[in-house]
N, C-alpha and C positions, 0 to 999 in steps of 0.2 A: 641631583646631575653629579656627575665626578668632578671632585676637587672642591667640593663644599663641605664644611664640616658642620655636623648635626649637633646641636646643643640642647640641653634641656631650658625649655623656657620660664619655668616657674623660677620666681625671683626669690631671693632671701632663703635660699635652702638651710635648714636646720643642721645641727652637727652628725644626726643620726644620716640623714640623707647624704650628707658629704662624706662621711665615713663608709657607707655601703657603696657608692660610685668609685671611692679610691680604694677599695679592698682588694682591686686586682694586683697592686702593688704588694700587699700583704700576701696573698697566694704564691705571687712569683717568688718573694723574699722567701717563703718558708720552703717552696720546692728547692731553692737555691741552698739554703741552710741543710736543710735534711740531707741534699746530696752530697754537701762538703762533709758533713758529720760521717755520713757512710764511707766517704773516700778516706778520711783520717782513720775511721775505724777499720776498714779492710787492710790500710797499709801499716798498722798498727798489729794485726793479727797475722799477716805474712811476715812482719818481721819477728814476731815472737815464734812462728812455726820454725822458718828457716834457722834462726838462731839456735834455738831448741834441739834441731835435728844435727846441726852443723857442729855445736860447742856444748851442748846440754845447759845452754844459759840464755834462755828464752826470755829473760827479764831485761837484758841489755837490747835483745832484739826488738822486744815490744818498745823500749823507749826509743830507739832509732827510727822505728816505723812510726812512732807518733809525732816524733819531732819533723820529720821528713814530709809526712801529710800535712800536718799544721802550717808548714813553709808553703808547699806547694799552694794549698787552699787561700792561705793570705796574699800570695803575690797574684792569682788570679781575680779575687776576689777586689784587690785593690782596683781593677779596671772594670770590674762588672756589677759589684753589688751597690757600689754608691748611687746607680741609677735609681734602684728601688727606693730608697729612702729620699733623695731628692726629688724625684719625680713626683712621689706621693705628697710631700710637702708643698711643691709647687702646685700641684691641683687642689690642695686643701686650702691652701692661700685664696687661689681664684675663685673657688666655691665661696669662702667666706666674703671676699671684696665684691664679686661680681654676681653672685646668687644665683650661678648657673655653671654648668661644666660640660665640656666636649663629649660627644657620644663615644669617641675613641680614646677615653681618658689616660690610655697607658701610652699611644702614641702622641698626645698632646703632650705629657707630660714630659716625655724624653726629649720633645722639641724645643720646649722651653728651657730645660737642663741645658741643652748643647747651645743654646743663643745666650744664654747667661753666662755660662763658663765654656767658652770655646775649645778648652782641652781640660783632661781629667787632672792634670797639675793645676790648673787655675781655680778648679773646685776645692781641691785640697789645701791649697793655700789659704782660701777665704774661710774654711772651715777650721783651719787651724788657729787663725787670728782670732775667730770668733769664741772659738774654745779658751785661747791664752787669756783673752780680755776678760771673760765671764770668770775663768777660774780666779785669776786674780782679785776681781772685785768679790767674789766670793771667800777668798782668804781672808781679806780685809774685815769682812763680816765676822767669820770665825775668829779673828783674833780679838776682835771686840770680845766676844763670848769669852774667851779665856782671860781675859782681863777682869771683866766684872765678875767672873765665877770663884775669884780669890784662890783659896785652898784647893777648891774642886775644879779650879779654871781648866785643868788638863781635861777631864773627864766632860767638863761642859763645852768646851773647844771641839771636842771630837764628836759628841753627839750633835752640835750644831753644824760641824763640818759633815756628817753624813748626810743631812738633813739639805744642806745648801750644794751638795754634790747632785743630789737627786733633783733638786730645782733646776741647777745650772744645766743639767742635761737637757731638760725640756725646754728653757730658755735658749741654748744654744740653736735647738731645731727652729722655735720661734723667732730667732734672728734669721735664720736663714729664709724663714717664710717671708719676713720683712724684706730682705735682700730680693726675692721674688718680685713682691708686692711693688717696691721701688724700681722698678726695670729701667726707668728713664735715667737713674743717678748711677754712678761707678758704684761697683761693689764695695769699694772700701768706705765711700761716703755713707751708703746704706748700712753697712756694718756698724759703723759710728754711731749711726741714729737708733740702731737696733740696742746699742749698749745703753744710749742714754734712758730709752724706754723702761729698761729694767732698773735702772738706778733712780728713776723719778716715780715710776708707778709699782714699787715693790708692794705697797700695801694691796693694791686692785689685784695684781698677779698672785698675791699670797692667799687668795680666796680659794684658788685652786688646789691650795696643800690638802686638804681632806680628801677631794677626789683622787689626786694622784697617790696618795698613802693606802687609802681604804681600797680603791680598786687592785692596787699592786699586792695587798697582802692577802686579799681574798684570792687574788689570780694565784699567788705562790703556794697559798694552801691547797685548792682545788687541783690546779694544774699539777702543780709538783708532787702531791699527795697521790694522784691518780697515776702518772708513770713511775713513781718509786715503786707503787704496788705492782705494776706491769713488769717492770725490770726484776723485782724482786722473784715472780713468779718464773721469769725465764732463767734465772740465776738457780734457783730451786730444780729446773730441768737438767741441770748439767753440774752436778755435784764434783764430779771428777776432775773439772776442769780447777774448780776452786781449791780442791785437795790438793792436787800438783802443784798450784802457785804456792798455796802455805807451805807445802814443804820445801819448796826452791827459796822461799823467805826466809824459813827456819835455817835452813844450810848456808845461807848469806849470813845470817846473824852468828851462827856457830863458828863461821870461817874468819870472822871480823870485818865481812863487807860491807854489813849493814848495822845499824846502832843497835843497841838491846832495847831500846825505847820502841822498837818496831813489834816488840813481841806479840802485841794484840794483833797483828797482821797474820799471825801462823796460825790462828783458828780460821778456818774454812766459812764459818758463819758470820764471822766480823767482816771478812772480804766480800761476801754477798752484799750484806747492809750498805758497805760503801760503795760498792759498785753500783748498787741501786740507788743509792743516795745521789752519787756524781750522776747518774743517767737520769735521774728525776728533775734534778737542778739544771741540767744541760738542756732537756727539752721543754722545762718552764722557761727557760731564758731565750730559747728559739720561738716559741708559741706566743709568750707575752709580748717579746719585740716586735714579732710579726703583725699579731692582731690586737692584744690589750692595749699596747703601748700608744698606738696610733688612734684608738678610740678616746683613750685621756688625752692625746695630746691636740685633737680637733678643738675640744672645748678651751683648752690653754691658749692655743694660737689664736682663737676668735678674740679673747679678751685682751690679749696682747697687741693684735693688730688694731682692734677697736680703740683701744688706750693709745694707740700712736696716731690714729688719723685725728684725732681731737688735739694733738698736742702739736704746738709750733717750735720746731727744735732750732736752735740757735747756736751760733759759734761761741757764744758765752757758755752754753751747756758743754759743748766739748772740752773748752778750756777747764770747767770744773773737774770734768773726768781725768784730764791730763793729771791733775794733782793725785788721783786715787789708784791711777794705774799706769804703769810705765808703757807696758803692750799698748794699751790705749794712745798714750802719747805718741809713741813712735809710728801709729797706724796713722794718727791726726797728721803727724809732720810729712807723711808720705802721701796722703791723700791729696 
């Protein structure tokens, strides 16, 4: 019948089933990111060709085209791409907490996001608060590592910081999932609850570390390596472009427009390797973010929400975090 939303009737969906049902967001995000990269690359290429023809200084034109492309994509993405991530997290949360998902997962995800955040600005306001609170809590842990590390405190702190930032990125998404789960609470209150869960259940959530870093490393080696090879084959098919680019860099160094430390860029082979490496890393970032990261996130999000469902969060918990994060204290005062 028209107007009735069909749902999967199987209860207690596992992580793989939830991932497969919400992959539509990943596909749309991949198409969007790929299109964005193409737009940036085309504008950079146009800038290079126009500037090279008009003033024989293609590098400046390339830089201008690149900057213009990034600005345009960033502005448009601000109003479009957030829906892919937020909608996917909303549907993952529903699959975990209800054990079923609507047949039109994408449509339902968009609807939930728009109901929870009436405007784009409201969404970004909440996510900024989440990141601010979690980063501040993460920095506090990092500072402890520096103190414990003694003479090697800087290295210890940096190592811990890298790990913490990776964890925080996932926990920010988990906190957003908690905001969707606690739909009857104000977003600010739900955000505070999410921060408390991070602080009180750190050991439980740490069980995901192996999964997060192990899968991410494999993803980087396999996806990044494959695309590095593909881009290198492409660069080898157009040696003239890199010969010209290397000569232009050499002329800039000779005229003092560039530092002598850039001498290695005057070798076309080195330029091919650098471009291939950048291309490989960019494509890994796009594919990992769209497909691999959501696969990891389902498991992390499940642990996060299940730990929260068993927790009785009180005002005393909020007061305790007030002492550890100025951003949290501000949020608490405004909630």
